[in-house]
Backbone as JSON, one array per atom type, in Angstrom:
{
  "sequence": "MKKVIIGLFSAYVLTACQSTAINPNGVNSEAGLSTQYSDGKTSGKSAADINTQLGAGYIANGRYDRALIKLTKAIQHDSEHALAHNYLGVLYSRLERPQKATQQFKKSIQLAPNDSTILNNYAIFLCEQKKFDEARIEFKKVLDNPLYINRSVAYQSAAWCALENNNLDLSEKLYNKAVAMSPNLPGSLLGLAKINYKKGNFEYAWSYFERFDKNSVPDADGLWLGINILNKIAYPDKNLLSSYELLLKNKYPDTDETKWLYQGKQEY",
  "N": [[48.23, 53.71, 56.26], [44.9, 52.87, 56.44], [43.2, 50.24, 54.89], [40.37, 48.81, 53.45], [38.48, 46.03, 52.39], [35.4, 45.23, 51.09], [33.08, 42.88, 50.05], [30.49, 43.21, 47.82], [27.66, 41.92, 46.26], [28.59, 39.89, 43.49], [31.34, 40.15, 43.19], [34.39, 41.75, 44.27], [36.83, 44.4, 44.5], [40.29, 45.28, 45.11], [41.15, 48.42, 46.16], [41.9, 50.67, 47.42], [42.21, 50.9, 50.35], [42.56, 50.84, 53.18], [40.0, 51.36, 52.24], [36.64, 50.82, 51.94], [35.89, 48.76, 49.25], [33.72, 48.53, 46.57], [32.04, 46.66, 44.21], [29.41, 46.72, 42.49], [28.47, 44.83, 40.49], [28.33, 46.22, 38.02], [26.2, 47.91, 38.4], [25.51, 51.03, 38.14], [23.9, 53.23, 37.76], [21.01, 55.03, 38.68], [18.98, 55.37, 36.89], [19.18, 53.17, 35.18], [18.42, 50.97, 36.76], [15.92, 51.78, 37.51], [14.33, 51.32, 35.36], [13.42, 48.82, 35.72], [11.22, 48.93, 37.25], [7.68, 48.65, 37.22], [5.03, 50.64, 37.04], [3.08, 50.6, 39.88], [3.1, 47.86, 39.92], [5.32, 46.67, 40.85], [6.7, 44.4, 43.08], [7.04, 44.33, 46.68], [9.41, 43.06, 47.44], [10.94, 43.12, 45.06], [11.23, 45.88, 44.75], [12.69, 46.36, 47.06], [15.01, 44.93, 46.46], [15.99, 46.41, 44.26], [16.38, 48.99, 45.36], [18.29, 48.31, 47.22], [20.46, 47.55, 45.61], [20.92, 49.99, 44.35], [21.6, 51.52, 46.59], [24.0, 50.26, 47.33], [25.54, 50.87, 45.1], [25.7, 53.66, 45.36], [27.17, 53.82, 47.72], [29.59, 52.83, 46.77], [30.35, 54.9, 45.14], [30.79, 56.89, 46.9], [28.66, 58.46, 47.68], [27.1, 58.96, 50.19], [24.84, 60.05, 51.38], [22.78, 59.65, 49.5], [22.91, 56.89, 49.39], [22.01, 56.18, 51.94], [19.35, 57.0, 51.8], [18.31, 55.27, 49.79], [18.81, 52.7, 50.85], [17.35, 52.82, 53.16], [14.81, 53.0, 52.05], [14.7, 50.48, 50.92], [14.53, 48.85, 53.17], [12.1, 49.72, 54.1], [10.4, 48.68, 52.17], [10.89, 45.98, 52.51], [11.32, 44.73, 55.42], [12.84, 42.66, 56.29], [14.99, 42.3, 54.65], [17.94, 40.98, 54.13], [20.4, 41.69, 52.84], [20.1, 44.43, 52.47], [20.14, 45.36, 55.11], [22.73, 44.55, 55.67], [24.29, 46.16, 53.94], [23.66, 48.6, 54.97], [25.05, 48.35, 57.31], [27.64, 48.39, 56.25], [27.6, 51.01, 55.25], [27.25, 52.58, 57.6], [29.58, 51.91, 58.89], [31.41, 53.16, 57.23], [30.7, 55.75, 57.75], [31.66, 56.01, 60.22], [30.22, 55.18, 62.47], [30.09, 53.03, 64.57], [28.39, 51.65, 66.39], [25.79, 51.72, 65.28], [26.43, 50.44, 62.9], [27.13, 47.89, 63.84], [24.64, 47.02, 64.84], [23.17, 46.81, 62.46], [24.65, 44.92, 60.97], [24.42, 42.67, 62.65], [21.67, 42.28, 62.56], [21.36, 41.59, 59.86], [22.76, 39.18, 59.8], [21.22, 37.69, 61.53], [18.98, 37.37, 59.94], [20.0, 36.07, 57.71], [21.85, 33.75, 58.34], [23.71, 32.07, 57.14], [24.78, 33.26, 54.94], [27.5, 33.85, 53.06], [28.7, 36.17, 51.98], [27.61, 38.19, 53.56], [28.58, 37.42, 56.08], [31.3, 37.67, 55.58], [31.58, 40.43, 55.14], [30.88, 41.36, 57.67], [32.95, 40.24, 59.17], [35.13, 41.69, 58.21], [34.45, 44.23, 59.09], [34.61, 43.78, 61.87], [37.34, 43.38, 62.03], [38.26, 45.91, 61.3], [37.51, 47.21, 63.59], [39.38, 46.32, 65.29], [38.86, 43.92, 66.52], [40.09, 41.24, 66.51], [40.06, 38.48, 67.17], [37.32, 37.85, 67.16], [36.78, 38.47, 64.5], [38.29, 36.52, 63.19], [36.85, 34.21, 63.75], [34.49, 34.65, 62.29], [35.51, 34.84, 59.68], [36.4, 32.23, 59.39], [34.01, 30.81, 59.18], [33.17, 31.68, 56.68], [35.25, 30.79, 54.98], [35.05, 28.1, 55.34], [33.01, 27.36, 53.76], [32.68, 25.63, 50.97], [31.31, 26.17, 48.66], [31.11, 28.85, 48.26], [31.21, 31.48, 46.07], [33.08, 33.5, 45.97], [35.5, 32.74, 47.22], [38.25, 33.15, 46.89], [38.58, 35.9, 47.19], [37.62, 36.14, 49.72], [39.6, 34.79, 51.15], [41.57, 36.67, 50.67], [40.55, 38.88, 52.07], [40.63, 37.87, 54.69], [43.36, 37.53, 54.91], [44.25, 40.17, 54.72], [43.22, 41.09, 57.15], [44.71, 39.59, 58.99], [47.18, 40.71, 58.46], [46.71, 43.31, 59.34], [46.69, 42.74, 62.0], [49.28, 42.3, 62.4], [50.28, 39.76, 61.93], [52.29, 38.29, 60.13], [53.06, 35.82, 59.01], [50.71, 34.21, 58.98], [49.12, 35.88, 57.41], [50.54, 35.85, 54.98], [50.26, 33.16, 54.27], [47.48, 33.0, 53.84], [47.12, 34.9, 51.8], [48.56, 33.62, 49.78], [46.92, 31.43, 49.3], [44.74, 32.73, 48.22], [45.85, 33.76, 45.86], [46.51, 31.38, 44.61], [44.03, 30.53, 43.82], [43.09, 32.69, 42.32], [45.14, 33.98, 40.25], [45.79, 36.61, 39.44], [44.79, 38.41, 41.26], [44.55, 41.57, 42.39], [44.67, 42.75, 45.03], [45.73, 40.72, 46.64], [48.22, 40.27, 45.48], [49.42, 42.72, 45.98], [49.36, 42.64, 48.76], [51.11, 40.48, 49.26], [53.43, 41.61, 48.26], [53.82, 43.64, 50.15], [54.2, 42.13, 52.51], [56.54, 40.65, 51.91], [58.3, 42.76, 51.61], [58.32, 43.78, 54.24], [59.52, 41.61, 55.46], [62.0, 41.75, 54.45], [62.57, 40.59, 52.05], [63.29, 41.69, 49.34], [63.52, 41.37, 46.53], [61.62, 39.4, 45.98], [59.43, 40.84, 46.86], [59.36, 42.83, 44.91], [58.77, 41.33, 42.62], [56.15, 40.51, 43.1], [54.98, 43.02, 43.3], [55.3, 44.03, 40.72], [53.58, 42.35, 39.28], [51.18, 43.07, 40.49], [51.06, 45.77, 39.67], [50.6, 45.5, 36.98], [48.01, 44.67, 36.91], [46.4, 46.47, 38.16], [45.76, 49.85, 39.31], [47.98, 51.67, 41.06], [47.38, 53.3, 44.18], [48.11, 56.06, 46.39], [49.32, 54.78, 48.59], [50.1, 52.35, 47.38], [51.89, 53.31, 45.41], [53.84, 54.43, 47.03], [54.81, 52.16, 48.3], [55.87, 50.82, 46.03], [57.91, 52.62, 45.31], [59.59, 52.43, 47.54], [60.32, 49.73, 47.44], [61.74, 49.66, 45.02], [63.88, 51.24, 45.74], [65.25, 49.49, 47.3], [65.99, 47.16, 45.94], [68.47, 45.38, 43.99], [69.06, 46.16, 41.28], [67.46, 48.57, 40.31], [64.86, 49.97, 38.21], [65.47, 53.01, 37.18], [64.1, 54.93, 35.73], [61.45, 54.1, 35.99], [61.19, 54.38, 38.73], [61.41, 57.16, 38.97], [59.08, 57.87, 37.59], [57.08, 56.84, 39.25], [57.47, 58.43, 41.5], [56.91, 60.96, 40.47], [54.24, 60.64, 39.72], [53.07, 60.16, 42.2], [53.5, 62.65, 43.47], [52.05, 64.38, 41.78], [49.43, 63.31, 41.51], [48.6, 62.68, 44.06], [48.95, 64.91, 45.96], [48.45, 65.8, 48.58], [48.77, 63.79, 50.42], [49.99, 61.65, 53.11], [52.01, 60.03, 52.15], [53.16, 61.46, 50.02], [54.18, 63.6, 51.45], [56.08, 62.25, 52.96], [57.8, 61.49, 50.93], [58.85, 63.96, 50.05], [60.18, 64.59, 52.38], [62.2, 62.83, 52.35], [62.03, 60.32, 53.45], [62.8, 56.91, 53.96], [61.59, 54.46, 54.33], [58.9, 52.09, 54.11]],
  "CA": [[46.89, 54.01, 55.73], [44.04, 51.69, 56.59], [42.42, 49.91, 53.71], [39.39, 47.77, 53.71], [37.8, 45.51, 51.23], [34.15, 44.55, 51.43], [32.49, 42.37, 48.83], [29.06, 43.34, 47.62], [27.25, 41.16, 45.09], [29.38, 38.7, 43.15], [32.78, 40.38, 43.13], [34.85, 43.02, 44.77], [38.18, 44.64, 44.07], [41.11, 46.04, 46.03], [41.51, 49.74, 45.73], [42.46, 51.18, 48.51], [42.01, 50.6, 51.55], [41.68, 49.84, 52.84], [38.69, 51.95, 52.25], [35.78, 49.77, 51.42], [35.77, 48.75, 47.81], [32.48, 47.88, 46.19], [31.82, 46.49, 42.78], [28.05, 46.18, 42.45], [28.14, 44.15, 39.22], [27.99, 47.14, 36.95], [25.03, 48.73, 38.7], [26.09, 52.34, 38.36], [23.0, 54.35, 37.57], [19.66, 54.87, 39.17], [18.09, 55.28, 35.74], [19.19, 51.82, 34.66], [17.62, 50.08, 37.6], [14.54, 52.26, 37.59], [13.56, 50.76, 34.25], [12.87, 47.55, 36.13], [9.92, 49.18, 37.9], [6.49, 48.84, 36.4], [4.22, 51.43, 37.97], [2.0, 49.94, 40.59], [3.17, 46.4, 39.81], [6.55, 46.16, 41.42], [6.5, 43.81, 44.4], [7.86, 44.91, 47.73], [10.74, 42.47, 47.41], [11.67, 43.65, 43.91], [11.6, 47.26, 45.08], [13.76, 46.29, 48.05], [16.23, 44.52, 45.75], [16.46, 47.51, 43.43], [16.91, 50.04, 46.23], [19.52, 47.8, 47.83], [21.53, 47.67, 44.61], [21.21, 51.41, 44.2], [22.32, 51.95, 47.78], [25.37, 49.76, 47.24], [26.23, 51.66, 44.08], [26.0, 54.98, 45.92], [28.29, 53.66, 48.65], [30.8, 52.67, 45.95], [30.7, 56.21, 44.58], [30.98, 57.85, 47.98], [27.47, 59.31, 47.85], [26.52, 58.3, 51.34], [23.5, 60.56, 51.64], [21.87, 58.93, 48.61], [22.92, 55.48, 49.81], [21.14, 56.05, 53.11], [17.96, 57.12, 51.33], [17.92, 54.07, 49.05], [18.8, 51.53, 51.72], [16.19, 52.99, 54.05], [13.63, 52.62, 51.26], [14.71, 49.03, 50.77], [14.02, 48.29, 54.43], [10.66, 50.03, 54.17], [9.71, 47.72, 51.3], [11.06, 44.63, 53.04], [12.05, 44.93, 56.68], [13.7, 41.51, 56.53], [15.92, 42.18, 53.52], [19.23, 40.81, 54.81], [21.47, 42.44, 52.2], [19.9, 45.85, 52.75], [20.68, 45.6, 56.45], [24.17, 44.38, 55.59], [24.91, 47.33, 53.32], [23.55, 49.68, 55.95], [26.2, 48.16, 58.18], [28.8, 48.93, 55.51], [27.47, 52.46, 55.19], [27.5, 53.16, 58.91], [31.01, 51.76, 59.18], [32.08, 54.24, 56.5], [30.37, 57.01, 58.43], [32.28, 55.91, 61.55], [29.18, 55.01, 63.49], [30.22, 51.58, 64.77], [27.26, 51.04, 67.09], [24.74, 51.51, 64.29], [26.92, 49.42, 61.97], [27.01, 46.6, 64.52], [23.22, 46.67, 64.87], [22.73, 46.4, 61.12], [25.32, 43.66, 60.62], [23.83, 41.57, 63.43], [20.34, 42.05, 62.02], [21.5, 40.88, 58.59], [23.18, 37.81, 60.09], [20.04, 37.03, 62.09], [18.08, 37.05, 58.83], [20.66, 35.16, 56.75], [23.04, 33.33, 59.11], [24.65, 31.28, 56.35], [25.18, 34.01, 53.75], [28.94, 34.07, 53.21], [29.04, 37.56, 51.71], [27.25, 38.95, 54.75], [29.53, 37.06, 57.13], [32.6, 38.23, 55.22], [31.53, 41.86, 55.4], [30.89, 41.54, 59.12], [34.3, 39.92, 59.63], [36.0, 42.82, 57.89], [34.08, 45.29, 60.03], [35.21, 43.44, 63.16], [38.78, 43.62, 61.92], [38.43, 47.36, 61.36], [37.33, 47.6, 64.99], [40.47, 45.66, 66.0], [38.35, 42.75, 67.23], [40.69, 40.25, 65.63], [39.62, 37.12, 67.5], [35.95, 37.7, 66.65], [36.85, 38.48, 63.04], [38.8, 35.22, 62.74], [35.75, 33.24, 63.84], [33.58, 34.89, 61.17], [36.21, 34.47, 58.45], [36.43, 30.77, 59.3], [32.7, 30.39, 58.68], [33.15, 31.96, 55.24], [36.21, 29.95, 54.28], [34.62, 26.71, 55.45], [31.95, 27.13, 52.78], [33.35, 25.34, 49.7], [30.48, 26.61, 47.54], [31.1, 30.3, 48.16], [31.79, 31.82, 44.77], [34.18, 34.46, 46.12], [36.42, 32.26, 48.26], [39.59, 33.73, 46.73], [38.59, 37.24, 47.77], [37.45, 35.95, 51.16], [40.96, 34.55, 51.65], [42.26, 37.95, 50.61], [40.06, 39.69, 53.19], [41.18, 37.29, 55.92], [44.8, 37.82, 54.9], [44.39, 41.58, 55.08], [42.94, 41.21, 58.58], [45.88, 39.07, 59.69], [48.24, 41.71, 58.31], [46.36, 44.39, 60.26], [47.05, 42.25, 63.33], [50.73, 42.11, 62.34], [50.59, 38.34, 61.84], [52.8, 38.22, 58.76], [53.09, 34.45, 58.49], [49.34, 33.81, 58.65], [48.68, 36.7, 56.29], [51.19, 35.35, 53.77], [49.64, 31.88, 53.95], [46.14, 33.25, 53.31], [47.27, 35.56, 50.49], [49.0, 32.62, 48.81], [45.75, 30.65, 48.93], [43.94, 33.57, 47.34], [46.53, 33.83, 44.56], [46.4, 30.06, 43.99], [42.7, 30.47, 43.21], [42.96, 33.8, 41.35], [46.54, 34.41, 40.16], [45.99, 38.04, 39.18], [43.99, 39.18, 42.2], [45.46, 42.67, 42.73], [44.85, 42.95, 46.46], [46.59, 39.69, 47.2], [49.57, 40.52, 44.98], [49.94, 43.86, 46.74], [49.6, 42.17, 50.12], [52.34, 39.68, 49.28], [54.54, 42.55, 48.1], [54.02, 44.3, 51.44], [54.75, 41.17, 53.48], [57.93, 40.35, 51.58], [59.08, 43.95, 51.93], [58.49, 43.81, 55.69], [60.42, 40.53, 55.83], [63.32, 42.01, 53.87], [62.74, 39.84, 50.8], [62.96, 42.78, 48.43], [63.36, 40.9, 45.16], [60.29, 38.79, 45.93], [58.47, 41.93, 46.98], [59.25, 43.5, 43.62], [58.1, 40.45, 41.65], [54.71, 40.6, 43.36], [54.5, 44.37, 42.99], [55.21, 44.13, 39.26], [52.33, 41.69, 38.87], [50.1, 43.95, 40.95], [51.05, 46.97, 38.85], [50.05, 45.14, 35.67], [46.6, 44.32, 37.04], [45.69, 47.47, 38.94], [46.34, 51.2, 39.3], [48.37, 51.94, 42.44], [47.02, 54.55, 44.81], [49.27, 56.66, 47.05], [49.96, 53.74, 49.39], [50.77, 51.44, 46.47], [53.04, 53.98, 44.8], [54.87, 54.57, 48.06], [55.43, 50.84, 48.44], [56.69, 50.58, 44.85], [59.1, 53.47, 45.42], [60.49, 51.89, 48.56], [60.9, 48.48, 46.97], [62.75, 49.98, 44.0], [65.06, 51.77, 46.43], [65.91, 48.42, 48.04], [66.47, 46.05, 45.11], [69.84, 45.57, 43.51], [69.16, 46.86, 39.99], [66.14, 49.19, 40.08], [64.59, 50.75, 37.0], [65.48, 54.4, 37.65], [63.04, 55.67, 35.03], [60.2, 53.72, 36.62], [61.2, 55.01, 40.05], [61.08, 58.58, 38.77], [57.68, 58.0, 37.18], [56.27, 56.62, 40.44], [57.61, 59.61, 42.35], [56.2, 62.07, 39.83], [52.82, 60.34, 39.81], [52.67, 60.37, 43.6], [53.45, 64.09, 43.74], [51.03, 65.06, 40.98], [48.08, 62.78, 41.68], [48.25, 62.62, 45.48], [49.82, 65.92, 46.57], [48.14, 66.1, 49.99], [48.8, 62.56, 51.23], [51.17, 61.42, 53.95], [53.07, 59.42, 51.33], [53.88, 62.52, 49.3], [54.93, 64.34, 52.47], [57.26, 61.44, 53.29], [58.7, 61.55, 49.78], [59.55, 65.24, 50.13], [61.03, 64.58, 53.56], [63.29, 61.9, 52.14], [61.83, 59.09, 54.22], [63.31, 55.78, 53.18], [60.95, 53.21, 54.7], [57.45, 51.95, 53.92]],
  "C": [[46.04, 52.75, 55.81], [43.25, 51.48, 55.32], [41.51, 48.76, 53.99], [38.78, 47.3, 52.42], [36.54, 44.86, 51.69], [33.48, 44.15, 50.14], [31.0, 42.54, 48.82], [28.72, 42.69, 46.29], [28.3, 40.11, 44.76], [30.87, 38.93, 43.1], [33.13, 41.67, 43.8], [36.32, 43.15, 44.51], [38.93, 45.4, 45.14], [41.39, 47.39, 45.43], [42.34, 50.23, 46.81], [41.99, 50.48, 49.62], [41.7, 50.36, 52.19], [40.38, 50.5, 53.06], [37.82, 51.03, 51.48], [35.62, 49.84, 49.92], [34.54, 47.96, 47.41], [32.38, 47.82, 44.69], [30.44, 45.88, 42.59], [27.63, 45.68, 41.08], [27.65, 45.1, 38.14], [26.76, 47.97, 37.21], [25.52, 50.12, 39.07], [25.1, 53.48, 38.25], [21.62, 54.02, 38.08], [18.71, 54.68, 38.0], [18.01, 53.85, 35.21], [18.33, 50.88, 35.46], [16.17, 50.5, 37.64], [13.69, 51.7, 36.46], [12.94, 49.43, 34.62], [11.53, 47.71, 36.84], [8.81, 49.16, 36.85], [5.45, 49.44, 37.33], [3.08, 50.62, 38.56], [2.09, 48.42, 40.59], [4.42, 45.81, 40.44], [6.29, 45.62, 42.82], [7.4, 44.48, 45.41], [9.27, 44.37, 47.7], [11.55, 43.0, 46.25], [12.12, 45.08, 44.18], [12.73, 47.28, 46.09], [15.07, 45.91, 47.39], [16.83, 45.68, 44.97], [17.07, 48.61, 44.29], [18.19, 49.61, 46.93], [20.69, 47.93, 46.86], [21.92, 49.14, 44.39], [22.02, 51.93, 45.39], [23.77, 51.51, 47.75], [26.17, 50.56, 46.23], [26.6, 53.04, 44.59], [27.12, 54.9, 46.95], [29.6, 53.6, 47.86], [31.29, 54.01, 45.43], [30.86, 57.29, 45.64], [29.82, 58.78, 48.22], [26.63, 58.73, 48.99], [25.12, 58.79, 51.67], [22.47, 59.83, 50.78], [21.79, 57.46, 48.98], [21.97, 55.27, 50.98], [19.67, 56.11, 52.71], [17.5, 55.82, 50.68], [17.85, 52.83, 49.95], [17.66, 51.61, 52.74], [14.91, 52.61, 53.33], [13.56, 51.11, 51.1], [14.13, 48.36, 52.02], [12.53, 48.56, 54.58], [9.85, 49.06, 53.32], [9.78, 46.3, 51.85], [11.94, 44.73, 54.28], [12.99, 43.78, 56.99], [14.64, 41.25, 55.34], [17.35, 42.17, 54.08], [20.34, 41.65, 54.19], [21.32, 43.94, 52.44], [20.44, 46.2, 54.13], [22.21, 45.5, 56.44], [24.85, 45.63, 55.02], [24.72, 48.58, 54.16], [24.68, 49.57, 56.97], [27.47, 48.69, 57.54], [28.77, 50.45, 55.52], [27.8, 53.1, 56.54], [28.96, 52.98, 59.33], [31.81, 52.83, 58.47], [31.87, 55.58, 57.17], [30.91, 57.04, 59.85], [31.25, 55.96, 62.67], [29.1, 53.53, 63.82], [29.05, 50.93, 65.49], [26.11, 50.75, 66.13], [25.16, 50.43, 63.29], [26.76, 48.02, 62.58], [25.56, 46.12, 64.54], [22.75, 46.13, 63.51], [23.37, 45.09, 60.7], [24.68, 42.48, 61.37], [22.41, 41.26, 62.96], [20.42, 41.24, 60.73], [21.89, 39.42, 58.82], [22.03, 37.02, 60.71], [19.1, 36.56, 60.97], [18.68, 36.04, 57.85], [21.96, 34.65, 57.37], [24.08, 32.56, 58.31], [25.1, 31.99, 55.08], [26.64, 34.43, 53.89], [29.36, 35.5, 52.92], [28.75, 38.42, 52.93], [28.23, 38.68, 55.89], [30.91, 37.66, 56.86], [32.64, 39.72, 55.5], [31.59, 42.16, 56.89], [32.29, 41.27, 59.68], [35.26, 41.08, 59.38], [35.72, 43.99, 58.83], [34.7, 45.02, 61.4], [36.71, 43.7, 63.15], [39.08, 45.11, 61.96], [38.35, 47.86, 62.8], [38.4, 46.97, 65.9], [40.0, 44.49, 66.87], [38.79, 41.51, 66.45], [40.23, 38.83, 65.92], [38.21, 36.87, 66.97], [35.95, 37.64, 65.13], [37.31, 37.12, 62.52], [37.71, 34.16, 62.76], [34.81, 33.39, 62.64], [34.23, 34.52, 59.84], [36.24, 32.94, 58.29], [35.11, 30.22, 58.76], [32.63, 30.57, 57.16], [34.03, 30.98, 54.49], [35.88, 28.47, 54.37], [33.5, 26.36, 54.48], [32.57, 26.88, 51.41], [32.58, 25.83, 48.48], [30.46, 28.13, 47.37], [31.87, 30.74, 46.92], [33.01, 32.73, 44.89], [35.19, 34.02, 47.18], [37.8, 32.89, 48.13], [39.65, 35.11, 47.37], [38.33, 37.17, 49.27], [38.8, 35.62, 51.81], [41.75, 35.85, 51.68], [41.84, 38.84, 51.79], [40.63, 39.18, 54.52], [42.67, 37.57, 56.04], [45.06, 39.27, 55.28], [44.21, 41.77, 56.58], [44.13, 40.71, 59.4], [47.05, 40.05, 59.61], [47.99, 42.91, 59.21], [46.75, 44.03, 61.69], [48.54, 41.93, 63.44], [51.14, 40.64, 62.4], [51.03, 38.06, 60.41], [52.73, 36.81, 58.19], [51.69, 33.96, 58.11], [48.83, 34.58, 57.45], [49.26, 36.18, 54.97], [50.55, 34.03, 53.32], [48.27, 32.09, 53.3], [46.2, 33.94, 51.95], [47.68, 34.56, 49.42], [47.83, 31.73, 48.38], [44.86, 31.44, 47.98], [44.54, 33.6, 45.94], [46.48, 32.48, 43.85], [45.06, 29.91, 43.28], [42.53, 31.51, 42.11], [44.32, 34.46, 41.2], [46.76, 35.9, 39.99], [45.15, 38.93, 40.11], [44.85, 40.31, 42.77], [45.72, 42.83, 44.22], [45.79, 41.95, 47.09], [48.03, 39.87, 46.73], [50.21, 41.68, 45.73], [50.24, 43.44, 48.17], [50.88, 41.36, 50.23], [53.57, 40.55, 49.06], [54.85, 43.23, 49.43], [54.69, 43.36, 52.44], [56.21, 40.88, 53.19], [58.83, 41.55, 51.8], [59.36, 44.0, 53.43], [59.46, 42.74, 56.18], [61.83, 40.71, 55.25], [63.6, 41.23, 52.6], [62.39, 40.77, 49.63], [62.77, 42.35, 46.98], [62.0, 40.21, 44.98], [59.2, 39.86, 46.0], [58.26, 42.62, 45.63], [58.53, 42.63, 42.6], [56.59, 40.49, 41.85], [54.18, 41.98, 43.0], [54.38, 44.58, 41.49], [53.92, 43.51, 38.75], [51.12, 42.52, 39.28], [49.96, 45.15, 40.02], [50.46, 46.71, 37.47], [48.54, 44.91, 35.72], [45.79, 45.35, 37.81], [46.38, 48.81, 38.77], [46.71, 51.54, 40.74], [47.83, 53.28, 42.94], [48.27, 55.08, 45.52], [50.04, 55.62, 47.86], [50.72, 52.77, 48.5], [52.01, 52.05, 45.82], [54.19, 54.11, 45.8], [55.58, 53.23, 48.3], [56.34, 50.56, 47.26], [57.99, 51.37, 44.89], [60.1, 52.87, 46.4], [61.1, 50.57, 48.14], [62.0, 48.75, 45.95], [64.02, 50.54, 44.64], [65.83, 50.69, 47.18], [66.51, 47.33, 47.15], [67.8, 46.4, 44.46], [69.93, 46.41, 42.24], [67.8, 47.48, 39.64], [66.07, 49.9, 38.74], [64.44, 52.2, 37.42], [64.38, 55.22, 36.98], [61.67, 55.37, 35.66], [60.09, 54.36, 38.0], [60.82, 56.48, 39.94], [59.62, 58.78, 38.4], [56.75, 57.79, 38.36], [56.3, 57.86, 41.34], [56.83, 60.79, 41.78], [54.69, 61.86, 39.93], [52.29, 60.57, 41.22], [52.53, 61.86, 43.9], [52.28, 64.77, 43.03], [49.61, 64.61, 41.28], [47.63, 62.79, 43.14], [49.08, 63.63, 46.28], [49.63, 66.11, 48.08], [48.2, 64.88, 50.9], [50.06, 62.5, 52.09], [52.32, 60.88, 53.12], [53.86, 60.47, 50.56], [54.71, 63.35, 50.26], [56.21, 63.58, 52.82], [58.28, 61.48, 52.16], [59.51, 62.83, 49.81], [60.52, 65.29, 51.31], [62.22, 63.64, 53.42], [63.2, 60.64, 52.96], [62.16, 57.89, 53.36], [62.57, 54.47, 53.44], [59.46, 53.26, 54.45], [56.82, 51.71, 55.28]]
}
């Protein structure tokens, strides 16, 4: 299962997959942001900022139709709003329209060539498109910025990309840097659990997965990994194993992971 993480605003979290995860700093309602308008007095830039935040929030909630409306309005208010173009790139990538996504990402970079969040999002998009060499170049620009507030999550994104490219050693190195900066970063803990499982270091894999489980809620992919690790370690918690299996069946009945569980598949 492919999972993606893209950081919008000041923080972002690992959920899945790697489906793009957005945490727009608590901006969850149109009503809340709309109070910032003052009829006839809101500047074009303020309106663009507000519509951009709303658009990002709608992407986070999977409401892509509303996101497109708000981000289009943002561009109408300010055609050179770099973040609005960036989030349109995120949106089009979610809608599996890579050409449009590329256009928007490149426009945003043209407008803000040194914005690390924008560069990080573009790097992740490139990785999704399996353009690993290009993605590595963009990630390097982000990680070379010592002032970037989200460097730990940028390391996490770069590590995920390396893992997508099956470069386990580089991925492990980058995940460890992320954890050194943010010890409880769920995505990095899960990534290290995956890498150690793939390397056959099952006890280490379990130690990372336990930490991940304490700081996040596993999705189907995470539960399936936890099940497989427990089946490999010397003294597994059988009750916990049963609870993971039950949760996978009940909460994610239509996923590949649940199908594999019923089929008796033994590998992650």
